[in-house]
CHARMM internal coordinates of N, CA and C (Angstrom, degrees):
IC EDIT
DIST 1 N 1 CA 1.5109
DIST 1 CA 1 C 1.5081
ANGL 1 N 1 CA 1 C 106.41
DIST 1 C 2 N 1.3096
ANGL 1 CA 1 C 2 N 111.20
DIHE 1 N 1 CA 1 C 2 N 137.59
DIST 2 N 2 CA 1.5048
ANGL 1 C 2 N 2 CA 120.95
DIHE 1 CA 1 C 2 N 2 CA 179.64
DIST 2 CA 2 C 1.4849
ANGL 2 N 2 CA 2 C 108.29
DIHE 1 C 2 N 2 CA 2 C -129.90
DIST 2 C 3 N 1.3635
ANGL 2 CA 2 C 3 N 120.87
DIHE 2 N 2 CA 2 C 3 N 130.84
DIST 3 N 3 CA 1.4564
ANGL 2 C 3 N 3 CA 123.47
DIHE 2 CA 2 C 3 N 3 CA 169.44
DIST 3 CA 3 C 1.4644
ANGL 3 N 3 CA 3 C 106.54
DIHE 2 C 3 N 3 CA 3 C -128.31
DIST 3 C 4 N 1.3323
ANGL 3 CA 3 C 4 N 116.35
DIHE 3 N 3 CA 3 C 4 N 131.38
DIST 4 N 4 CA 1.5244
ANGL 3 C 4 N 4 CA 124.93
DIHE 3 CA 3 C 4 N 4 CA 177.94
DIST 4 CA 4 C 1.5166
ANGL 4 N 4 CA 4 C 101.84
DIHE 3 C 4 N 4 CA 4 C -115.05
DIST 4 C 5 N 1.2602
ANGL 4 CA 4 C 5 N 115.33
DIHE 4 N 4 CA 4 C 5 N 132.02
DIST 5 N 5 CA 1.4353
ANGL 4 C 5 N 5 CA 123.91
DIHE 4 CA 4 C 5 N 5 CA 178.15
DIST 5 CA 5 C 1.5751
ANGL 5 N 5 CA 5 C 112.97
DIHE 4 C 5 N 5 CA 5 C -125.45
DIST 5 C 6 N 1.2429
ANGL 5 CA 5 C 6 N 119.44
DIHE 5 N 5 CA 5 C 6 N 127.77
DIST 6 N 6 CA 1.4397
ANGL 5 C 6 N 6 CA 127.31
DIHE 5 CA 5 C 6 N 6 CA 168.29
DIST 6 CA 6 C 1.5006
ANGL 6 N 6 CA 6 C 112.50
DIHE 5 C 6 N 6 CA 6 C -109.31
DIST 6 C 7 N 1.2408
ANGL 6 CA 6 C 7 N 116.90
DIHE 6 N 6 CA 6 C 7 N 118.53
DIST 7 N 7 CA 1.4865
ANGL 6 C 7 N 7 CA 120.92
DIHE 6 CA 6 C 7 N 7 CA 175.56
DIST 7 CA 7 C 1.4940
ANGL 7 N 7 CA 7 C 114.16
DIHE 6 C 7 N 7 CA 7 C -64.19
DIST 7 C 8 N 1.2918
ANGL 7 CA 7 C 8 N 116.95
DIHE 7 N 7 CA 7 C 8 N 150.82
DIST 8 N 8 CA 1.4880
ANGL 7 C 8 N 8 CA 120.47
DIHE 7 CA 7 C 8 N 8 CA -177.60
DIST 8 CA 8 C 1.6072
ANGL 8 N 8 CA 8 C 109.19
DIHE 7 C 8 N 8 CA 8 C -63.86
DIST 8 C 9 N 1.2670
ANGL 8 CA 8 C 9 N 112.35
DIHE 8 N 8 CA 8 C 9 N 143.51
DIST 9 N 9 CA 1.5272
ANGL 8 C 9 N 9 CA 120.38
DIHE 8 CA 8 C 9 N 9 CA 171.84
DIST 9 CA 9 C 1.4367
ANGL 9 N 9 CA 9 C 114.18
DIHE 8 C 9 N 9 CA 9 C -118.13
DIST 9 C 10 N 1.2819
ANGL 9 CA 9 C 10 N 120.99
DIHE 9 N 9 CA 9 C 10 N -170.81
DIST 10 N 10 CA 1.4105
ANGL 9 C 10 N 10 CA 122.36
DIHE 9 CA 9 C 10 N 10 CA -177.92
DIST 10 CA 10 C 1.5625
ANGL 10 N 10 CA 10 C 115.80
DIHE 9 C 10 N 10 CA 10 C -66.25
DIST 10 C 11 N 1.3228
ANGL 10 CA 10 C 11 N 112.27
DIHE 10 N 10 CA 10 C 11 N -28.91
DIST 11 N 11 CA 1.4552
ANGL 10 C 11 N 11 CA 120.73
DIHE 10 CA 10 C 11 N 11 CA -178.64
DIST 11 CA 11 C 1.5569
ANGL 11 N 11 CA 11 C 112.88
DIHE 10 C 11 N 11 CA 11 C -115.86
DIST 11 C 12 N 1.3425
ANGL 11 CA 11 C 12 N 116.38
DIHE 11 N 11 CA 11 C 12 N -1.16
DIST 12 N 12 CA 1.5032
ANGL 11 C 12 N 12 CA 117.01
DIHE 11 CA 11 C 12 N 12 CA -172.37
DIST 12 CA 12 C 1.5379
ANGL 12 N 12 CA 12 C 108.20
DIHE 11 C 12 N 12 CA 12 C -134.02
DIST 12 C 13 N 1.2798
ANGL 12 CA 12 C 13 N 117.31
DIHE 12 N 12 CA 12 C 13 N 141.82
DIST 13 N 13 CA 1.5288
ANGL 12 C 13 N 13 CA 121.59
DIHE 12 CA 12 C 13 N 13 CA 174.75
DIST 13 CA 13 C 1.5671
ANGL 13 N 13 CA 13 C 104.04
DIHE 12 C 13 N 13 CA 13 C -79.79
DIST 13 C 14 N 1.3846
ANGL 13 CA 13 C 14 N 107.30
DIHE 13 N 13 CA 13 C 14 N 167.30
DIST 14 N 14 CA 1.4444
ANGL 13 C 14 N 14 CA 113.47
DIHE 13 CA 13 C 14 N 14 CA 172.77
DIST 14 CA 14 C 1.5907
ANGL 14 N 14 CA 14 C 109.12
DIHE 13 C 14 N 14 CA 14 C -65.57
DIST 14 C 15 N 1.3345
ANGL 14 CA 14 C 15 N 112.31
DIHE 14 N 14 CA 14 C 15 N 139.22
DIST 15 N 15 CA 1.4797
ANGL 14 C 15 N 15 CA 118.51
DIHE 14 CA 14 C 15 N 15 CA -176.96
DIST 15 CA 15 C 1.5165
ANGL 15 N 15 CA 15 C 108.97
DIHE 14 C 15 N 15 CA 15 C -124.17
DIST 15 C 16 N 1.3366
ANGL 15 CA 15 C 16 N 118.54
DIHE 15 N 15 CA 15 C 16 N 137.49
DIST 16 N 16 CA 1.4495
ANGL 15 C 16 N 16 CA 122.51
DIHE 15 CA 15 C 16 N 16 CA 175.36
DIST 16 CA 16 C 1.5538
ANGL 16 N 16 CA 16 C 108.10
DIHE 15 C 16 N 16 CA 16 C -130.36
DIST 16 C 17 N 1.3228
ANGL 16 CA 16 C 17 N 110.74
DIHE 16 N 16 CA 16 C 17 N 133.21
DIST 17 N 17 CA 1.4791
ANGL 16 C 17 N 17 CA 119.49
DIHE 16 CA 16 C 17 N 17 CA 179.39
DIST 17 CA 17 C 1.5599
ANGL 17 N 17 CA 17 C 104.13
DIHE 16 C 17 N 17 CA 17 C -116.30
DIST 17 C 18 N 1.3861
ANGL 17 CA 17 C 18 N 118.40
DIHE 17 N 17 CA 17 C 18 N 126.82
DIST 18 N 18 CA 1.4320
ANGL 17 C 18 N 18 CA 122.93
DIHE 17 CA 17 C 18 N 18 CA 169.76
DIST 18 CA 18 C 1.4202
ANGL 18 N 18 CA 18 C 111.80
DIHE 17 C 18 N 18 CA 18 C -115.58
DIST 18 C 19 N 1.3926
ANGL 18 CA 18 C 19 N 121.52
DIHE 18 N 18 CA 18 C 19 N 137.50
DIST 19 N 19 CA 1.4262
ANGL 18 C 19 N 19 CA 128.72
DIHE 18 CA 18 C 19 N 19 CA -177.67
DIST 19 CA 19 C 1.4796
ANGL 19 N 19 CA 19 C 110.32
DIHE 18 C 19 N 19 CA 19 C -164.18
DIST 19 C 20 N 1.3750
ANGL 19 CA 19 C 20 N 117.88
DIHE 19 N 19 CA 19 C 20 N -173.00
DIST 20 N 20 CA 1.3825
ANGL 19 C 20 N 20 CA 124.98
DIHE 19 CA 19 C 20 N 20 CA 177.58
DIST 20 CA 20 C 1.5882
ANGL 20 N 20 CA 20 C 110.63
DIHE 19 C 20 N 20 CA 20 C -140.91
DIST 20 C 21 N 1.3222
ANGL 20 CA 20 C 21 N 113.56
DIHE 20 N 20 CA 20 C 21 N 154.65
DIST 21 N 21 CA 1.4275
ANGL 20 C 21 N 21 CA 118.68
DIHE 20 CA 20 C 21 N 21 CA 173.27
DIST 21 CA 21 C 1.5444
ANGL 21 N 21 CA 21 C 110.18
DIHE 20 C 21 N 21 CA 21 C 58.10
DIST 21 C 22 N 1.2913
ANGL 21 CA 21 C 22 N 117.94
DIHE 21 N 21 CA 21 C 22 N 51.83
DIST 22 N 22 CA 1.4052
ANGL 21 C 22 N 22 CA 123.85
DIHE 21 CA 21 C 22 N 22 CA 179.67
DIST 22 CA 22 C 1.5515
ANGL 22 N 22 CA 22 C 109.69
DIHE 21 C 22 N 22 CA 22 C -80.36
DIST 22 C 23 N 1.2695
ANGL 22 CA 22 C 23 N 118.39
DIHE 22 N 22 CA 22 C 23 N 123.29
DIST 23 N 23 CA 1.5016
ANGL 22 C 23 N 23 CA 124.25
DIHE 22 CA 22 C 23 N 23 CA 170.33
DIST 23 CA 23 C 1.4380
ANGL 23 N 23 CA 23 C 112.18
DIHE 22 C 23 N 23 CA 23 C -91.71
DIST 23 C 24 N 1.2391
ANGL 23 CA 23 C 24 N 118.36
DIHE 23 N 23 CA 23 C 24 N 122.22
DIST 24 N 24 CA 1.5337
ANGL 23 C 24 N 24 CA 124.15
DIHE 23 CA 23 C 24 N 24 CA -179.37
DIST 24 CA 24 C 1.5567
ANGL 24 N 24 CA 24 C 116.37
DIHE 23 C 24 N 24 CA 24 C -118.57
DIST 24 C 25 N 1.2383
ANGL 24 CA 24 C 25 N 113.27
DIHE 24 N 24 CA 24 C 25 N 131.71
DIST 25 N 25 CA 1.4556
ANGL 24 C 25 N 25 CA 120.93
DIHE 24 CA 24 C 25 N 25 CA 177.13
DIST 25 CA 25 C 1.6458
ANGL 25 N 25 CA 25 C 108.16
DIHE 24 C 25 N 25 CA 25 C -113.86
DIST 25 C 26 N 1.3065
ANGL 25 CA 25 C 26 N 114.53
DIHE 25 N 25 CA 25 C 26 N 88.36
DIST 26 N 26 CA 1.4596
ANGL 25 C 26 N 26 CA 118.60
DIHE 25 CA 25 C 26 N 26 CA -169.65
DIST 26 CA 26 C 1.5242
ANGL 26 N 26 CA 26 C 114.31
DIHE 25 C 26 N 26 CA 26 C -59.24
DIST 26 C 27 N 1.3852
ANGL 26 CA 26 C 27 N 114.55
DIHE 26 N 26 CA 26 C 27 N -33.28
DIST 27 N 27 CA 1.5100
ANGL 26 C 27 N 27 CA 113.24
DIHE 26 CA 26 C 27 N 27 CA -179.44
DIST 27 CA 27 C 1.4473
ANGL 27 N 27 CA 27 C 119.17
DIHE 26 C 27 N 27 CA 27 C -72.40
DIST 27 C 28 N 1.4725
ANGL 27 CA 27 C 28 N 111.33
DIHE 27 N 27 CA 27 C 28 N -22.50
DIST 28 N 28 CA 1.4061
ANGL 27 C 28 N 28 CA 117.25
DIHE 27 CA 27 C 28 N 28 CA 175.36
DIST 28 CA 28 C 1.5403
ANGL 28 N 28 CA 28 C 112.26
DIHE 27 C 28 N 28 CA 28 C -101.45
DIST 28 C 29 N 1.4049
ANGL 28 CA 28 C 29 N 118.46
DIHE 28 N 28 CA 28 C 29 N 7.02
DIST 29 N 29 CA 1.4078
ANGL 28 C 29 N 29 CA 119.21
DIHE 28 CA 28 C 29 N 29 CA -176.94
DIST 29 CA 29 C 1.4838
ANGL 29 N 29 CA 29 C 113.33
DIHE 28 C 29 N 29 CA 29 C 50.27
DIST 29 C 30 N 1.2653
ANGL 29 CA 29 C 30 N 115.79
DIHE 29 N 29 CA 29 C 30 N 47.69
DIST 30 N 30 CA 1.5300
ANGL 29 C 30 N 30 CA 122.71
DIHE 29 CA 29 C 30 N 30 CA -171.07
DIST 30 CA 30 C 1.5073
ANGL 30 N 30 CA 30 C 108.71
DIHE 29 C 30 N 30 CA 30 C -132.86
DIST 30 C 31 N 1.3952
ANGL 30 CA 30 C 31 N 117.42
DIHE 30 N 30 CA 30 C 31 N 141.28
DIST 31 N 31 CA 1.4762
ANGL 30 C 31 N 31 CA 122.13
DIHE 30 CA 30 C 31 N 31 CA 178.28
DIST 31 CA 31 C 1.5426
ANGL 31 N 31 CA 31 C 107.16
DIHE 30 C 31 N 31 CA 31 C -145.77
DIST 31 C 32 N 1.3775
ANGL 31 CA 31 C 32 N 113.38
DIHE 31 N 31 CA 31 C 32 N 151.12
DIST 32 N 32 CA 1.4059
ANGL 31 C 32 N 32 CA 118.40
DIHE 31 CA 31 C 32 N 32 CA -179.86
DIST 32 CA 32 C 1.4704
ANGL 32 N 32 CA 32 C 111.61
DIHE 31 C 32 N 32 CA 32 C -158.00
DIST 32 C 33 N 1.3419
ANGL 32 CA 32 C 33 N 116.16
DIHE 32 N 32 CA 32 C 33 N 155.62
DIST 33 N 33 CA 1.4161
ANGL 32 C 33 N 33 CA 121.86
DIHE 32 CA 32 C 33 N 33 CA 174.64
DIST 33 CA 33 C 1.5140
ANGL 33 N 33 CA 33 C 109.08
DIHE 32 C 33 N 33 CA 33 C -151.27
DIST 33 C 34 N 1.3583
ANGL 33 CA 33 C 34 N 115.09
DIHE 33 N 33 CA 33 C 34 N 159.59
DIST 34 N 34 CA 1.5583
ANGL 33 C 34 N 34 CA 121.34
DIHE 33 CA 33 C 34 N 34 CA 175.82
DIST 34 CA 34 C 1.5404
ANGL 34 N 34 CA 34 C 108.73
DIHE 33 C 34 N 34 CA 34 C -102.15
DIST 34 C 35 N 1.2874
ANGL 34 CA 34 C 35 N 111.67
DIHE 34 N 34 CA 34 C 35 N -6.01
DIST 35 N 35 CA 1.5388
ANGL 34 C 35 N 35 CA 115.27
DIHE 34 CA 34 C 35 N 35 CA -171.94
DIST 35 CA 35 C 1.6011
ANGL 35 N 35 CA 35 C 110.59
DIHE 34 C 35 N 35 CA 35 C -81.91
DIST 35 C 36 N 1.2617
ANGL 35 CA 35 C 36 N 111.00
DIHE 35 N 35 CA 35 C 36 N -179.18
DIST 36 N 36 CA 1.4635
ANGL 35 C 36 N 36 CA 119.16
DIHE 35 CA 35 C 36 N 36 CA 176.98
DIST 36 CA 36 C 1.5336
ANGL 36 N 36 CA 36 C 110.68
DIHE 35 C 36 N 36 CA 36 C -67.90
DIST 36 C 37 N 1.2886
ANGL 36 CA 36 C 37 N 120.77
DIHE 36 N 36 CA 36 C 37 N 140.75
DIST 37 N 37 CA 1.4452
ANGL 36 C 37 N 37 CA 128.89
DIHE 36 CA 36 C 37 N 37 CA -178.48
DIST 37 CA 37 C 1.5051
ANGL 37 N 37 CA 37 C 109.90
DIHE 36 C 37 N 37 CA 37 C -128.69
DIST 37 C 38 N 1.3720
ANGL 37 CA 37 C 38 N 116.41
DIHE 37 N 37 CA 37 C 38 N 131.05
DIST 38 N 38 CA 1.3595
ANGL 37 C 38 N 38 CA 120.77
DIHE 37 CA 37 C 38 N 38 CA 170.94
DIST 38 CA 38 C 1.5401
ANGL 38 N 38 CA 38 C 110.75
DIHE 37 C 38 N 38 CA 38 C -125.18
DIST 38 C 39 N 1.3641
ANGL 38 CA 38 C 39 N 115.49
DIHE 38 N 38 CA 38 C 39 N 130.48
DIST 39 N 39 CA 1.5050
ANGL 38 C 39 N 39 CA 119.66
DIHE 38 CA 38 C 39 N 39 CA 179.22
DIST 39 CA 39 C 1.6449
ANGL 39 N 39 CA 39 C 107.34
DIHE 38 C 39 N 39 CA 39 C -118.61
DIST 39 C 40 N 1.3115
ANGL 39 CA 39 C 40 N 112.24
DIHE 39 N 39 CA 39 C 40 N 134.05
DIST 40 N 40 CA 1.4539
ANGL 39 C 40 N 40 CA 118.81
DIHE 39 CA 39 C 40 N 40 CA -175.90
DIST 40 CA 40 C 1.4778
ANGL 40 N 40 CA 40 C 107.07
DIHE 39 C 40 N 40 CA 40 C -132.52
DIST 40 C 41 N 1.3542
ANGL 40 CA 40 C 41 N 111.98
DIHE 40 N 40 CA 40 C 41 N 137.05
DIST 41 N 41 CA 1.5502
ANGL 40 C 41 N 41 CA 118.21
DIHE 40 CA 40 C 41 N 41 CA 168.92
DIST 41 CA 41 C 1.5516
ANGL 41 N 41 CA 41 C 102.93
DIHE 40 C 41 N 41 CA 41 C -118.03
DIST 41 C 42 N 1.3442
ANGL 41 CA 41 C 42 N 119.47
DIHE 41 N 41 CA 41 C 42 N -161.25
DIST 42 N 42 CA 1.4178
ANGL 41 C 42 N 42 CA 119.26
DIHE 41 CA 41 C 42 N 42 CA -176.89
DIST 42 CA 42 C 1.5389
ANGL 42 N 42 CA 42 C 111.22
DIHE 41 C 42 N 42 CA 42 C -68.91
DIST 42 C 43 N 1.3465
ANGL 42 CA 42 C 43 N 119.73
DIHE 42 N 42 CA 42 C 43 N -28.50
DIST 43 N 43 CA 1.4520
ANGL 42 C 43 N 43 CA 121.64
DIHE 42 CA 42 C 43 N 43 CA -173.78
DIST 43 CA 43 C 1.6040
ANGL 43 N 43 CA 43 C 108.08
DIHE 42 C 43 N 43 CA 43 C -134.54
DIST 43 C 44 N 1.2580
ANGL 43 CA 43 C 44 N 118.81
DIHE 43 N 43 CA 43 C 44 N -22.81
DIST 44 N 44 CA 1.4935
ANGL 43 C 44 N 44 CA 123.91
DIHE 43 CA 43 C 44 N 44 CA -176.51
DIST 44 CA 44 C 1.5174
ANGL 44 N 44 CA 44 C 111.08
DIHE 43 C 44 N 44 CA 44 C -92.89
DIST 44 C 45 N 1.4205
ANGL 44 CA 44 C 45 N 119.94
DIHE 44 N 44 CA 44 C 45 N 155.37
DIST 45 N 45 CA 1.3635
ANGL 44 C 45 N 45 CA 122.61
DIHE 44 CA 44 C 45 N 45 CA 165.43
DIST 45 CA 45 C 1.5240
ANGL 45 N 45 CA 45 C 110.37
DIHE 44 C 45 N 45 CA 45 C -151.42
DIST 45 C 46 N 1.4064
ANGL 45 CA 45 C 46 N 113.73
DIHE 45 N 45 CA 45 C 46 N 159.23
DIST 46 N 46 CA 1.4155
ANGL 45 C 46 N 46 CA 120.69
DIHE 45 CA 45 C 46 N 46 CA -178.79
DIST 46 CA 46 C 1.4240
ANGL 46 N 46 CA 46 C 105.87
DIHE 45 C 46 N 46 CA 46 C -148.79
DIST 46 C 47 N 1.4264
ANGL 46 CA 46 C 47 N 119.23
DIHE 46 N 46 CA 46 C 47 N 138.52
DIST 47 N 47 CA 1.4581
ANGL 46 C 47 N 47 CA 125.75
DIHE 46 CA 46 C 47 N 47 CA 172.37
DIST 47 CA 47 C 1.5409
ANGL 47 N 47 CA 47 C 110.97
DIHE 46 C 47 N 47 CA 47 C -125.63
DIST 47 C 48 N 1.3305
ANGL 47 CA 47 C 48 N 116.23
DIHE 47 N 47 CA 47 C 48 N 143.66
DIST 48 N 48 CA 1.4584
ANGL 47 C 48 N 48 CA 118.22
DIHE 47 CA 47 C 48 N 48 CA 176.55
DIST 48 CA 48 C 1.5622
ANGL 48 N 48 CA 48 C 109.45
DIHE 47 C 48 N 48 CA 48 C -156.26
DIST 48 C 49 N 1.2428
ANGL 48 CA 48 C 49 N 113.48
DIHE 48 N 48 CA 48 C 49 N 169.70
DIST 49 N 49 CA 1.4851
ANGL 48 C 49 N 49 CA 118.18
DIHE 48 CA 48 C 49 N 49 CA 174.54
DIST 49 CA 49 C 1.5307
ANGL 49 N 49 CA 49 C 103.71
DIHE 48 C 49 N 49 CA 49 C -111.63
DIST 49 C 50 N 1.3074
ANGL 49 CA 49 C 50 N 111.61
DIHE 49 N 49 CA 49 C 50 N 112.42
DIST 50 N 50 CA 1.5595
ANGL 49 C 50 N 50 CA 120.47
DIHE 49 CA 49 C 50 N 50 CA 176.01
DIST 50 CA 50 C 1.5567
ANGL 50 N 50 CA 50 C 107.45
DIHE 49 C 50 N 50 CA 50 C 95.86
DIST 50 C 51 N 1.2146
ANGL 50 CA 50 C 51 N 115.12
DIHE 50 N 50 CA 50 C 51 N 150.51
DIST 51 N 51 CA 1.4731
ANGL 50 C 51 N 51 CA 126.95
DIHE 50 CA 50 C 51 N 51 CA -179.47
DIST 51 CA 51 C 1.5501
ANGL 51 N 51 CA 51 C 112.40
DIHE 50 C 51 N 51 CA 51 C -157.22
DIST 51 C 52 N 1.3462
ANGL 51 CA 51 C 52 N 115.84
DIHE 51 N 51 CA 51 C 52 N 139.21
DIST 52 N 52 CA 1.4125
ANGL 51 C 52 N 52 CA 122.43
DIHE 51 CA 51 C 52 N 52 CA 162.98
DIST 52 CA 52 C 1.4794
ANGL 52 N 52 CA 52 C 106.68
DIHE 51 C 52 N 52 CA 52 C -117.83
DIST 52 C 53 N 1.3119
ANGL 52 CA 52 C 53 N 118.30
DIHE 52 N 52 CA 52 C 53 N 140.56
DIST 53 N 53 CA 1.4751
ANGL 52 C 53 N 53 CA 122.47
DIHE 52 CA 52 C 53 N 53 CA 177.98
DIST 53 CA 53 C 1.5816
ANGL 53 N 53 CA 53 C 108.35
DIHE 52 C 53 N 53 CA 53 C -137.86
DIST 53 C 54 N 1.3638
ANGL 53 CA 53 C 54 N 110.23
DIHE 53 N 53 CA 53 C 54 N 121.56
DIST 54 N 54 CA 1.4524
ANGL 53 C 54 N 54 CA 117.65
DIHE 53 CA 53 C 54 N 54 CA 167.44
DIST 54 CA 54 C 1.5317
ANGL 54 N 54 CA 54 C 109.50
DIHE 53 C 54 N 54 CA 54 C -98.62
DIST 54 C 55 N 1.3356
ANGL 54 CA 54 C 55 N 119.70
DIHE 54 N 54 CA 54 C 55 N 116.63
DIST 55 N 55 CA 1.3875
ANGL 54 C 55 N 55 CA 121.90
DIHE 54 CA 54 C 55 N 55 CA -172.00
DIST 55 CA 55 C 1.5014
ANGL 55 N 55 CA 55 C 115.37
DIHE 54 C 55 N 55 CA 55 C -90.96
DIST 55 C 56 N 1.2611
ANGL 55 CA 55 C 56 N 117.32
DIHE 55 N 55 CA 55 C 56 N -16.09
DIST 56 N 56 CA 1.4692
ANGL 55 C 56 N 56 CA 118.43
DIHE 55 CA 55 C 56 N 56 CA -177.85
DIST 56 CA 56 C 1.4832
ANGL 56 N 56 CA 56 C 110.70
DIHE 55 C 56 N 56 CA 56 C -84.33
DIST 56 C 57 N 1.3960
ANGL 56 CA 56 C 57 N 120.95
DIHE 56 N 56 CA 56 C 57 N 130.87
DIST 57 N 57 CA 1.4284
ANGL 56 C 57 N 57 CA 123.34
DIHE 56 CA 56 C 57 N 57 CA 179.73
DIST 57 CA 57 C 1.5805
ANGL 57 N 57 CA 57 C 112.53
DIHE 56 C 57 N 57 CA 57 C -46.21
DIST 57 C 58 N 1.2788
ANGL 57 CA 57 C 58 N 119.75
DIHE 57 N 57 CA 57 C 58 N 132.73
DIST 58 N 58 CA 1.5188
ANGL 57 C 58 N 58 CA 122.76
DIHE 57 CA 57 C 58 N 58 CA -0.23
DIST 58 CA 58 C 1.5689
ANGL 58 N 58 CA 58 C 114.01
DIHE 57 C 58 N 58 CA 58 C -81.15
DIST 58 C 59 N 1.2531
ANGL 58 CA 58 C 59 N 112.63
DIHE 58 N 58 CA 58 C 59 N 116.18
DIST 59 N 59 CA 1.5340
ANGL 58 C 59 N 59 CA 115.90
DIHE 58 CA 58 C 59 N 59 CA -176.35
DIST 59 CA 59 C 1.5396
ANGL 59 N 59 CA 59 C 114.35
DIHE 58 C 59 N 59 CA 59 C -66.95
DIST 59 C 60 N 1.2962
ANGL 59 CA 59 C 60 N 111.15
DIHE 59 N 59 CA 59 C 60 N 143.19
DIST 60 N 60 CA 1.5280
ANGL 59 C 60 N 60 CA 114.00
DIHE 59 CA 59 C 60 N 60 CA 175.48
DIST 60 CA 60 C 1.4682
ANGL 60 N 60 CA 60 C 112.00
DIHE 59 C 60 N 60 CA 60 C -154.68
DIST 60 C 61 N 1.3161
ANGL 60 CA 60 C 61 N 115.70
DIHE 60 N 60 CA 60 C 61 N 158.23
DIST 61 N 61 CA 1.4924
ANGL 60 C 61 N 61 CA 117.58
DIHE 60 CA 60 C 61 N 61 CA -178.54
DIST 61 CA 61 C 1.5051
ANGL 61 N 61 CA 61 C 105.17
DIHE 60 C 61 N 61 CA 61 C -132.19
DIST 61 C 62 N 1.4082
ANGL 61 CA 61 C 62 N 118.12
DIHE 61 N 61 CA 61 C 62 N 137.47
DIST 62 N 62 CA 1.3505
ANGL 61 C 62 N 62 CA 122.87
DIHE 61 CA 61 C 62 N 62 CA 177.35
DIST 62 CA 62 C 1.5669
ANGL 62 N 62 CA 62 C 107.70
DIHE 61 C 62 N 62 CA 62 C -116.16
DIST 62 C 63 N 1.2924
ANGL 62 CA 62 C 63 N 114.42
DIHE 62 N 62 CA 62 C 63 N 128.04
DIST 63 N 63 CA 1.5200
ANGL 62 C 63 N 63 CA 119.96
DIHE 62 CA 62 C 63 N 63 CA 178.46
DIST 63 CA 63 C 1.4994
ANGL 63 N 63 CA 63 C 106.93
DIHE 62 C 63 N 63 CA 63 C -100.68
DIST 63 C 64 N 1.3507
ANGL 63 CA 63 C 64 N 115.64
DIHE 63 N 63 CA 63 C 64 N 129.79
DIST 64 N 64 CA 1.4668
ANGL 63 C 64 N 64 CA 119.09
DIHE 63 CA 63 C 64 N 64 CA -163.86
DIST 64 CA 64 C 1.5751
ANGL 64 N 64 CA 64 C 113.86
DIHE 63 C 64 N 64 CA 64 C -88.14
DIST 64 C 65 N 1.3225
ANGL 64 CA 64 C 65 N 120.79
DIHE 64 N 64 CA 64 C 65 N -38.07
DIST 65 N 65 CA 1.4724
ANGL 64 C 65 N 65 CA 117.57
DIHE 64 CA 64 C 65 N 65 CA -176.96
DIST 65 CA 65 C 1.4609
ANGL 65 N 65 CA 65 C 113.04
DIHE 64 C 65 N 65 CA 65 C -156.04
DIST 65 C 66 N 1.3519
ANGL 65 CA 65 C 66 N 120.93
DIHE 65 N 65 CA 65 C 66 N 161.22
DIST 66 N 66 CA 1.3905
ANGL 65 C 66 N 66 CA 126.69
DIHE 65 CA 65 C 66 N 66 CA 173.57
DIST 66 CA 66 C 1.6202
ANGL 66 N 66 CA 66 C 110.60
DIHE 65 C 66 N 66 CA 66 C 51.79
DIST 66 C 67 N 1.3270
ANGL 66 CA 66 C 67 N 118.05
DIHE 66 N 66 CA 66 C 67 N 47.16
DIST 67 N 67 CA 1.3560
ANGL 66 C 67 N 67 CA 124.82
DIHE 66 CA 66 C 67 N 67 CA -174.68
DIST 67 CA 67 C 1.5243
ANGL 67 N 67 CA 67 C 110.07
DIHE 66 C 67 N 67 CA 67 C -86.51
DIST 67 C 68 N 1.3533
ANGL 67 CA 67 C 68 N 115.38
DIHE 67 N 67 CA 67 C 68 N 130.82
DIST 68 N 68 CA 1.4848
ANGL 67 C 68 N 68 CA 116.78
DIHE 67 CA 67 C 68 N 68 CA 179.94
DIST 68 CA 68 C 1.5535
ANGL 68 N 68 CA 68 C 101.40
DIHE 67 C 68 N 68 CA 68 C -144.92
DIST 68 C 69 N 1.3020
ANGL 68 CA 68 C 69 N 116.37
DIHE 68 N 68 CA 68 C 69 N 155.72
DIST 69 N 69 CA 1.4915
ANGL 68 C 69 N 69 CA 118.72
DIHE 68 CA 68 C 69 N 69 CA 177.07
DIST 69 CA 69 C 1.4624
ANGL 69 N 69 CA 69 C 114.00
DIHE 68 C 69 N 69 CA 69 C -169.21
DIST 69 C 70 N 1.3253
ANGL 69 CA 69 C 70 N 116.29
DIHE 69 N 69 CA 69 C 70 N -178.35
DIST 70 N 70 CA 1.5015
ANGL 69 C 70 N 70 CA 125.26
DIHE 69 CA 69 C 70 N 70 CA -177.43
DIST 70 CA 70 C 1.5518
ANGL 70 N 70 CA 70 C 104.76
DIHE 69 C 70 N 70 CA 70 C -140.07
DIST 70 C 71 N 1.3332
ANGL 70 CA 70 C 71 N 111.54
DIHE 70 N 70 CA 70 C 71 N 120.16
DIST 71 N 71 CA 1.4647
ANGL 70 C 71 N 71 CA 115.29
DIHE 70 CA 70 C 71 N 71 CA -175.05
DIST 71 CA 71 C 1.5384
ANGL 71 N 71 CA 71 C 108.26
DIHE 70 C 71 N 71 CA 71 C -123.47
DIST 71 C 72 N 1.2619
ANGL 71 CA 71 C 72 N 119.12
DIHE 71 N 71 CA 71 C 72 N 128.19
DIST 72 N 72 CA 1.4852
ANGL 71 C 72 N 72 CA 127.29
DIHE 71 CA 71 C 72 N 72 CA 171.56
DIST 72 CA 72 C 1.5723
ANGL 72 N 72 CA 72 C 113.03
DIHE 71 C 72 N 72 CA 72 C -90.89
DIST 72 C 73 N 1.2847
ANGL 72 CA 72 C 73 N 121.27
DIHE 72 N 72 CA 72 C 73 N 110.72
DIST 73 N 73 CA 1.4467
ANGL 72 C 73 N 73 CA 118.89
DIHE 72 CA 72 C 73 N 73 CA 178.00
DIST 73 CA 73 C 1.5718
ANGL 73 N 73 CA 73 C 106.67
DIHE 72 C 73 N 73 CA 73 C -60.57
DIST 73 C 74 N 1.3322
ANGL 73 CA 73 C 74 N 112.86
DIHE 73 N 73 CA 73 C 74 N 144.65
DIST 74 N 74 CA 1.4075
ANGL 73 C 74 N 74 CA 125.85
DIHE 73 CA 73 C 74 N 74 CA 179.03
DIST 74 CA 74 C 1.5029
ANGL 74 N 74 CA 74 C 109.67
DIHE 73 C 74 N 74 CA 74 C -109.77
END
COOR INIT
IC SEED 1 N 1 CA 1 C
IC BUILD
């Protein structure tokens, strides 16, 4: 079981990612999994099967399949 938490910032809410079997490459600031992923903020959520995450700025996350979510416009 893996839980990633990003604390709230001035422009970003608290973010929590839950998954399993996360493969991490620290030197490349990269992580990936083929497992189910759930991302939650205070009001939004997203679920997917599989994820690739580039953690070095500019940070980005790619969700691989069966992506669904709920987003509240701000």
